[in-house]
C-alpha positions as CSV (number, residue, x, y, z in Angstrom):
1,M,-132.6,-35.2,115.2
2,Q,-129.3,-36.4,113.8
3,K,-130.0,-34.9,110.4
4,E,-130.9,-31.6,112.0
5,A,-127.7,-31.6,113.9
6,Q,-125.8,-32.0,110.6
7,V,-127.5,-29.0,109.0
8,G,-126.4,-26.6,111.8
9,P,-122.7,-26.5,110.9
10,A,-123.6,-25.8,107.3
11,N,-125.5,-22.6,108.3
12,S,-122.6,-21.4,110.5
13,E,-120.3,-22.3,107.6
14,T,-122.0,-20.0,105.2
15,R,-121.7,-17.0,107.6
16,K,-117.9,-17.0,107.6
17,P,-116.1,-14.4,105.5
18,F,-116.3,-15.1,101.7
19,Y,-112.6,-14.9,101.3
20,R,-112.2,-18.0,103.6
21,I,-114.3,-20.2,101.3
22,L,-112.1,-22.5,99.2
23,Y,-113.7,-22.0,95.8
24,V,-113.6,-18.2,96.2
25,Q,-109.8,-18.5,97.1
26,V,-109.2,-20.6,94.0
27,L,-111.1,-18.1,91.8
28,I,-109.0,-15.3,93.1
29,G,-105.8,-17.5,92.5
30,L,-106.9,-18.1,88.9
31,M,-107.6,-14.4,88.2
32,L,-104.2,-13.3,89.8
33,G,-102.5,-16.0,87.7
34,V,-103.9,-14.7,84.5
35,L,-102.9,-11.1,85.4
36,T,-99.4,-12.1,86.5
37,G,-98.8,-14.2,83.4
38,H,-100.1,-11.4,81.1
39,L,-98.3,-8.5,82.8
40,W,-95.0,-10.3,83.7
41,P,-94.7,-13.3,81.3
42,D,-91.2,-14.4,82.4
43,F,-92.1,-14.2,86.0
44,G,-95.4,-16.0,85.4
45,A,-93.6,-18.8,83.4
46,A,-91.2,-19.2,86.4
47,L,-94.2,-20.0,88.7
48,K,-94.8,-23.4,87.1
49,P,-93.4,-25.3,90.2
50,F,-96.2,-24.0,92.3
51,G,-98.8,-25.7,90.1
52,D,-96.7,-28.9,89.6
53,G,-95.9,-29.1,93.3
54,F,-99.6,-29.0,94.2
55,V,-100.5,-31.7,91.7
56,K,-97.8,-33.9,93.0
57,L,-98.9,-33.4,96.6
58,V,-102.5,-34.5,95.6
59,K,-101.3,-37.4,93.5
60,M,-99.3,-38.6,96.6
61,M,-102.6,-39.0,98.4
62,I,-104.7,-40.6,95.6
63,A,-103.4,-44.1,95.7
64,P,-104.0,-44.7,99.5
65,I,-107.4,-42.9,99.4
66,V,-108.7,-45.0,96.5
67,F,-107.4,-48.1,98.2
68,C,-109.2,-47.4,101.5
69,T,-112.4,-46.2,99.8
70,I,-112.7,-49.3,97.7
71,V,-111.7,-51.9,100.4
72,S,-114.1,-50.3,102.9
73,G,-116.9,-50.0,100.2
74,I,-116.7,-53.5,98.9
75,N,-116.6,-54.8,102.4
76,S,-120.0,-53.2,103.0
77,I,-121.6,-55.1,100.1
78,N,-122.9,-58.5,101.1
79,D,-123.4,-60.0,97.6
80,S,-120.1,-60.1,95.6
81,R,-122.1,-60.5,92.4
82,E,-123.1,-56.9,92.8
83,I,-119.4,-55.9,92.1
84,G,-119.4,-57.7,88.8
85,R,-122.7,-56.2,87.8
86,T,-121.5,-52.7,88.7
87,L,-118.3,-53.1,86.6
88,V,-120.3,-54.3,83.5
89,K,-122.8,-51.5,83.7
90,S,-120.0,-49.0,84.2
91,M,-118.1,-50.1,81.2
92,A,-121.3,-50.2,79.1
93,L,-122.0,-46.6,80.1
94,F,-118.5,-45.4,79.7
95,Y,-118.3,-46.7,76.1
96,L,-121.7,-45.3,75.2
97,L,-120.6,-41.8,76.5
98,T,-117.3,-42.2,74.6
99,V,-119.1,-42.9,71.3
100,L,-121.4,-39.8,71.8
101,A,-118.3,-37.7,72.7
102,L,-116.5,-38.8,69.6
103,L,-119.6,-37.9,67.5
104,A,-120.0,-34.6,69.2
105,G,-116.4,-33.6,68.2
106,L,-117.0,-34.9,64.7
107,I,-120.2,-33.0,64.2
108,A,-118.8,-29.7,65.6
109,V,-115.7,-29.8,63.4
110,S,-117.7,-30.8,60.4
111,L,-120.2,-27.9,60.8
112,I,-117.8,-25.1,61.8
113,Q,-114.7,-26.3,59.8
114,P,-112.0,-24.4,61.7
115,G,-109.2,-25.7,59.4
116,A,-110.8,-24.9,56.1
117,G,-108.8,-22.5,54.0
118,M,-105.5,-22.8,55.8
119,H,-103.9,-24.9,52.9
120,V,-101.0,-26.1,55.0
121,S,-98.3,-28.1,53.2
122,V,-97.4,-31.3,55.1
123,S,-93.7,-30.9,54.0
124,T,-93.5,-27.6,56.0
125,L,-94.6,-29.2,59.3
126,D,-92.0,-29.8,61.9
127,P,-91.6,-33.6,62.5
128,S,-89.7,-33.1,65.8
129,V,-92.9,-32.2,67.6
130,A,-94.6,-35.5,66.8
131,A,-91.3,-37.4,67.6
132,K,-91.2,-35.9,71.1
133,F,-94.6,-37.5,71.9
134,S,-94.3,-40.7,69.9
135,K,-92.3,-42.4,72.6
136,Q,-95.1,-41.8,75.1
137,A,-97.7,-42.8,72.5
138,A,-96.2,-46.1,71.6
139,S,-99.1,-48.3,70.4
140,S,-99.8,-51.4,72.4
141,G,-102.4,-54.2,72.0
142,F,-105.1,-55.2,74.3
143,A,-103.0,-57.8,76.0
144,D,-100.3,-55.2,76.7
145,F,-102.9,-52.9,78.2
146,V,-104.2,-55.6,80.5
147,L,-100.7,-56.6,81.6
148,H,-100.0,-52.9,82.3
149,I,-102.8,-53.0,84.9
150,I,-101.0,-55.7,86.9
151,P,-98.3,-53.9,89.1
152,H,-94.7,-55.3,89.4
153,S,-95.3,-55.8,93.1
154,F,-98.0,-55.1,95.7
155,F,-96.4,-51.8,96.9
156,G,-95.5,-51.0,93.3
157,A,-99.0,-50.0,92.5
158,F,-98.8,-47.3,95.2
159,A,-95.3,-46.3,94.2
160,D,-96.3,-45.7,90.6
161,G,-99.5,-43.9,91.5
162,E,-101.5,-45.1,88.5
163,V,-105.2,-45.6,89.3
164,L,-105.9,-48.9,87.5
165,P,-103.2,-51.0,89.3
166,V,-104.3,-49.5,92.6
167,L,-107.9,-50.4,91.7
168,L,-106.9,-54.1,91.0
169,V,-105.0,-54.4,94.3
170,S,-107.9,-52.8,96.2
171,V,-110.5,-55.2,94.8
172,L,-108.3,-58.2,95.6
173,V,-107.6,-57.1,99.1
174,A,-111.3,-56.2,99.7
175,F,-112.4,-59.8,98.8
176,G,-109.6,-61.2,100.9
177,V,-110.6,-59.0,104.0
178,S,-114.3,-60.0,103.6
179,R,-113.4,-63.7,103.9
180,A,-110.6,-63.5,106.6
181,G,-112.9,-63.7,109.6
182,E,-111.7,-61.9,112.8
183,G,-108.5,-60.8,111.1
184,G,-110.5,-59.2,108.3
185,A,-112.7,-57.4,110.8
186,A,-109.6,-56.0,112.5
187,M,-108.2,-54.9,109.1
188,T,-111.5,-53.3,108.1
189,K,-111.5,-51.2,111.3
190,A,-107.9,-50.2,110.7
191,I,-108.5,-49.2,107.1
192,D,-111.6,-47.1,108.1
193,S,-109.5,-45.3,110.7
194,F,-106.7,-44.7,108.2
195,S,-109.2,-43.4,105.7
196,Q,-110.4,-40.8,108.2
197,V,-106.8,-39.7,108.8
198,L,-106.1,-39.5,105.0
199,F,-109.1,-37.3,104.3
200,V,-108.2,-34.9,107.1
201,S,-104.6,-34.8,105.8
202,F,-106.0,-34.1,102.3
203,G,-107.9,-31.2,103.8
204,F,-104.6,-29.6,104.7
205,V,-103.2,-30.2,101.3
206,M,-106.3,-28.5,99.7
207,K,-105.4,-25.3,101.5
208,L,-102.7,-25.0,98.9
209,A,-105.2,-25.2,96.0
210,P,-105.3,-21.4,95.5
211,L,-101.5,-21.3,95.3
212,G,-101.4,-24.2,92.9
213,A,-104.1,-22.7,90.7
214,F,-102.3,-19.4,90.7
215,G,-99.0,-20.9,89.7
216,A,-100.4,-23.1,87.0
217,M,-102.5,-20.4,85.4
218,A,-99.6,-17.8,85.6
219,F,-97.3,-20.4,83.8
220,T,-99.9,-21.1,81.0
221,V,-100.5,-17.4,80.2
222,G,-96.9,-16.4,80.7
223,R,-95.4,-19.3,78.7
224,Y,-97.8,-19.3,75.8
225,G,-99.4,-15.9,75.9
226,I,-103.1,-14.9,75.4
227,R,-102.2,-13.6,72.0
228,S,-101.3,-17.2,70.9
229,I,-105.0,-18.0,71.0
230,G,-105.7,-15.6,68.1
231,S,-104.3,-17.6,65.2
232,L,-106.2,-20.7,66.0
233,G,-109.0,-19.1,68.0
234,L,-111.8,-20.7,65.9
235,L,-110.4,-24.2,66.6
236,I,-110.4,-23.4,70.4
237,L,-113.9,-22.0,70.1
238,T,-115.1,-25.1,68.2
239,F,-113.7,-27.3,70.9
240,Y,-115.3,-25.4,73.7
241,I,-118.7,-25.4,71.9
242,A,-118.5,-29.2,71.3
243,C,-117.6,-29.8,75.0
244,S,-120.4,-27.6,76.1
245,V,-123.0,-29.2,73.9
246,F,-121.9,-32.6,75.1
247,V,-122.2,-31.7,78.7
248,V,-125.6,-29.9,78.4
249,I,-127.3,-32.3,76.0
250,V,-125.8,-35.7,76.6
251,L,-124.9,-35.5,80.3
252,G,-127.9,-33.3,81.0
253,T,-130.3,-35.8,79.4
254,L,-128.6,-38.7,81.3
255,A,-129.0,-36.8,84.6
256,R,-132.7,-35.9,83.9
257,L,-133.6,-39.5,82.9
258,N,-132.2,-40.6,86.3
259,G,-134.0,-37.9,88.3
260,F,-131.3,-35.4,89.3
261,S,-130.2,-32.0,88.0
262,L,-127.0,-31.6,86.1
263,W,-126.7,-27.9,87.0
264,R,-127.0,-28.6,90.7
265,T,-124.5,-31.4,90.4
266,I,-122.0,-29.1,88.8
267,R,-122.6,-26.6,91.5
268,Y,-122.1,-29.2,94.2
269,F,-118.7,-30.2,92.8
270,K,-117.7,-26.5,92.0
271,E,-114.6,-26.6,94.3
272,E,-113.2,-29.7,92.5
273,L,-114.0,-28.3,89.1
274,L,-112.3,-25.0,89.8
275,I,-109.2,-26.9,90.9
276,V,-109.3,-28.9,87.6
277,L,-109.6,-25.6,85.7
278,G,-106.6,-24.2,87.4
279,T,-104.3,-27.2,87.2
280,S,-105.5,-28.6,83.8
281,S,-105.7,-32.0,85.5
282,S,-108.6,-33.9,86.9
283,E,-106.5,-36.0,89.2
284,P,-106.3,-33.4,92.1
285,A,-110.2,-33.6,92.3
286,L,-110.4,-37.3,92.7
287,P,-110.2,-37.6,96.5
288,G,-112.7,-34.7,97.1
289,A,-115.1,-36.1,94.5
290,L,-115.0,-39.5,96.2
291,R,-116.0,-38.0,99.5
292,K,-118.7,-35.8,98.0
293,L,-120.3,-38.8,96.2
294,E,-120.5,-40.4,99.6
295,Q,-122.1,-37.2,101.0
296,L,-124.7,-37.4,98.1
297,G,-125.8,-40.8,99.4
298,C,-123.8,-43.0,97.1
299,Q,-122.5,-46.2,98.6
300,K,-118.7,-46.3,98.7
301,G,-118.7,-49.8,97.3
302,V,-120.2,-48.5,94.0
303,S,-119.0,-44.9,93.6
304,G,-115.6,-45.9,94.9
305,L,-115.3,-48.3,91.9
306,V,-117.0,-46.3,89.2
307,L,-115.2,-42.9,89.6
308,P,-111.5,-44.3,89.6
309,M,-112.4,-46.5,86.6
310,G,-113.8,-43.4,84.8
311,Y,-110.4,-41.8,85.1
312,S,-109.1,-44.3,82.6
313,F,-112.2,-45.5,80.7
314,N,-114.4,-42.4,80.5
315,L,-112.2,-39.5,79.2
316,D,-114.9,-37.8,77.2
317,G,-113.1,-34.6,77.0
318,S,-110.2,-36.3,75.3
319,A,-112.5,-38.2,73.0
320,I,-114.0,-35.0,71.8
321,Y,-110.5,-33.5,71.3
322,L,-109.4,-36.6,69.3
323,T,-112.1,-36.3,66.5
324,L,-112.0,-32.5,66.4
325,A,-108.2,-32.3,66.2
326,S,-107.8,-35.1,63.7
327,M,-110.5,-33.6,61.4
328,F,-108.9,-30.1,61.9
329,I,-105.5,-31.5,60.6
330,A,-107.3,-33.0,57.6
331,Q,-109.1,-29.7,56.8
332,A,-105.9,-27.7,57.3
333,C,-103.9,-30.0,55.0
334,D,-106.6,-30.3,52.4
335,I,-107.0,-34.0,53.0
336,H,-110.4,-35.4,52.2
337,L,-111.4,-38.4,54.2
338,S,-114.2,-40.8,53.0
339,W,-116.9,-41.9,55.4
340,G,-115.2,-45.3,55.6
341,Q,-112.0,-43.7,56.7
342,I,-113.8,-41.6,59.2
343,W,-115.6,-44.6,60.8
344,A,-112.4,-46.5,60.9
345,M,-110.8,-43.6,62.7
346,L,-113.6,-43.5,65.2
347,G,-113.2,-47.2,65.9
348,L,-109.5,-46.7,66.5
349,M,-110.2,-43.8,68.8
350,L,-112.4,-45.9,71.0
351,L,-109.2,-47.7,71.9
352,T,-106.7,-44.9,72.0
353,S,-109.0,-42.7,74.2
354,K,-108.8,-45.4,77.0
355,G,-106.3,-46.0,79.6
356,A,-104.7,-42.5,79.8
357,A,-104.6,-40.8,83.1
358,G,-106.5,-37.5,83.5
359,V,-103.3,-35.4,83.6
360,T,-102.2,-32.4,81.5
361,G,-101.2,-33.5,78.0
362,S,-102.7,-37.0,78.0
363,G,-105.1,-36.0,75.3
364,F,-102.3,-34.7,73.1
365,V,-100.4,-38.0,73.6
366,A,-103.6,-40.0,72.6
367,L,-103.8,-37.9,69.5
368,V,-100.3,-38.8,68.5
369,A,-101.0,-42.4,69.1
370,T,-104.1,-42.2,66.9
371,L,-102.3,-40.5,64.0
372,T,-99.3,-42.9,64.2
373,V,-101.6,-45.8,63.3
374,M,-103.7,-43.8,60.9
375,P,-102.0,-43.8,57.4
376,D,-104.4,-41.3,56.0
377,L,-103.4,-38.3,58.3
378,P,-99.9,-37.0,58.8
379,V,-98.7,-37.4,62.4
380,T,-96.6,-34.2,61.8
381,G,-99.9,-32.3,61.8
382,V,-99.8,-32.2,65.6
383,A,-97.3,-29.3,65.2
384,L,-100.3,-27.1,64.3
385,L,-101.8,-27.8,67.7
386,V,-98.9,-27.8,70.2
387,G,-99.0,-24.1,70.8
388,I,-102.6,-24.0,71.9
389,D,-103.0,-27.5,73.4
390,R,-102.6,-26.0,76.9
391,F,-105.6,-23.8,76.4
392,M,-107.6,-26.8,75.4
393,S,-106.5,-29.1,78.2
394,E,-108.7,-27.3,80.7
395,A,-111.8,-28.1,78.7
396,R,-110.8,-31.7,78.3
397,A,-110.3,-32.2,82.0
398,L,-113.4,-30.4,83.0
399,T,-115.6,-32.3,80.6
400,S,-114.2,-35.7,81.7
401,M,-114.6,-34.7,85.4
402,I,-118.2,-33.7,85.0
403,S,-119.0,-36.8,83.0
404,N,-117.4,-39.1,85.6
405,C,-119.3,-37.5,88.4
406,V,-122.6,-37.8,86.6
407,A,-121.8,-41.4,85.6
408,S,-121.0,-42.3,89.2
409,I,-124.3,-41.0,90.5
410,T,-126.1,-42.7,87.6
411,I,-124.6,-46.1,88.3
412,S,-125.3,-45.8,92.0
413,L,-128.9,-45.1,91.2
414,W,-129.1,-48.0,88.8
415,E,-127.7,-50.3,91.5
416,D,-130.0,-48.9,94.2
417,A,-126.9,-47.8,96.0
418,C,-127.8,-44.1,96.4
419,D,-130.2,-42.7,98.9
420,R,-132.5,-40.5,96.8
421,E,-133.6,-38.4,99.7
422,V,-130.0,-37.6,100.7
423,L,-129.2,-36.8,97.0
424,A,-132.2,-34.4,96.9
425,R,-131.3,-32.7,100.1
426,E,-127.5,-32.3,99.3
427,L,-128.2,-30.9,95.8
428,G,-130.6,-28.5,97.3
429,E,-133.6,-29.7,95.3
430,G,-137.1,-29.5,96.7
431,G,-137.7,-33.1,95.9
432,I,-136.1,-35.3,93.3
433,R,-138.0,-37.3,90.6
434,T,-137.7,-41.0,90.3
435,A,-136.7,-42.2,86.9
436,A,-139.5,-44.7,86.8
437,T,-142.6,-42.8,87.9
438,G,-141.6,-39.1,87.8
439,A,-143.0,-38.7,91.4
440,K,-141.1,-36.4,93.7
441,I,-139.6,-37.8,96.8
442,G,-137.3,-36.4,99.6
443,A,-138.6,-32.9,99.8
444,A,-136.3,-32.2,102.6
445,P,-134.9,-28.7,103.5
446,A,-132.2,-27.7,101.2
447,V,-128.6,-27.7,102.5
448,R,-126.6,-24.8,101.5
449,E,-124.2,-25.4,98.8
450,D,-121.3,-24.2,100.8
451,E,-121.5,-27.2,103.0
452,S,-118.6,-29.4,101.8
453,W,-116.3,-31.8,103.5
454,I,-113.3,-29.7,102.5
455,S,-114.7,-26.6,104.1
456,R,-115.6,-28.4,107.3
457,T,-112.1,-30.0,107.4
458,Q,-110.6,-26.5,107.0
459,S,-112.7,-25.2,109.9
460,A,-111.5,-28.1,112.1
461,A,-107.9,-27.6,111.1
């Protein structure tokens, strides 16, 4: 009876006018942004604060939401050894996906060769472009990276808003709460209540998503212009092909092996993906994705750890971009790399692709960091890419977002921390196959895809 009561609102939700559905509003905002930027470039470029303001509003909510989700989730796990096992499996999967992403970019650029025939002289490239990003891309060792995860103070983790320090503080507090007796129980109740307030508040912020997508897209088209794509259109096309192949083949195979549909998963997270498309950043989608993973039957203790970790350790879109952009510079400048140099470059990229936040431009900064260490490629070659990087950042963020959602579901299934019947029902599948036997389970009535926590929150508001 309880499940039937939950299905009712979804049916009423789908009957509301289409223009009140969030993802439709975001689509309209994107289209209006493209038209505004194309027809009135100066005005479109001036709308950048709308997109930046929306992203800042969402980032303001990320740290406390991640904290509450992880503390509450870990508290629900009885065996602390499960946490360590989840972390190990997550890192193993992340590095496997990163290797495959690097290879996808390498294969695509080697087959299509978008830089062949350009014959660019290194001496003619503007070094100031690379110098601008070199400060952000200052290379650091493994010890520096680990020390950076530790915040300067407890509240400093929340003030800086970086995911990994918040993750560390959350895990420590979660273990403390679980062993604090009555005081821990009171804290758990308070955190659960605060979490509900945060998600309702986030629902209000998401009402501004169409405006944020409109401003960000108007700025992109107005500032850089659609015509700027033309000169390096083959490179952009190669990158989009590589990302599409990675998502369809690699992530599709991973989803199928674990008994769920990639396409239905993408549809389920369509609101978050449209926001990523509009803002060129995956961070605004993090709170919504956390809640939707919980709706899919994934336990907060697992998905709440895996997804935030993926934002720093599973940037597959940036990994594809690193190999593709590096090889493009080599092709354009007539630099021939041996297989030994290429494999050394891939090993370096396994490090430089980690630890960056999923924000606009992080992939470009990681590229500068890679070329700064690589003596075989000129770091000034990034000047060839700076004009079109914005048009490639959307694909980077989208690919990484899809990969992290699929990885979170996969790890939850591996840890028996996901209810397959709920997963089947929420994805609208007429039964979902188990990875071991291939037998269908959970042939429950499909829930319409428009049932999302954001939509319900908007109705309540």
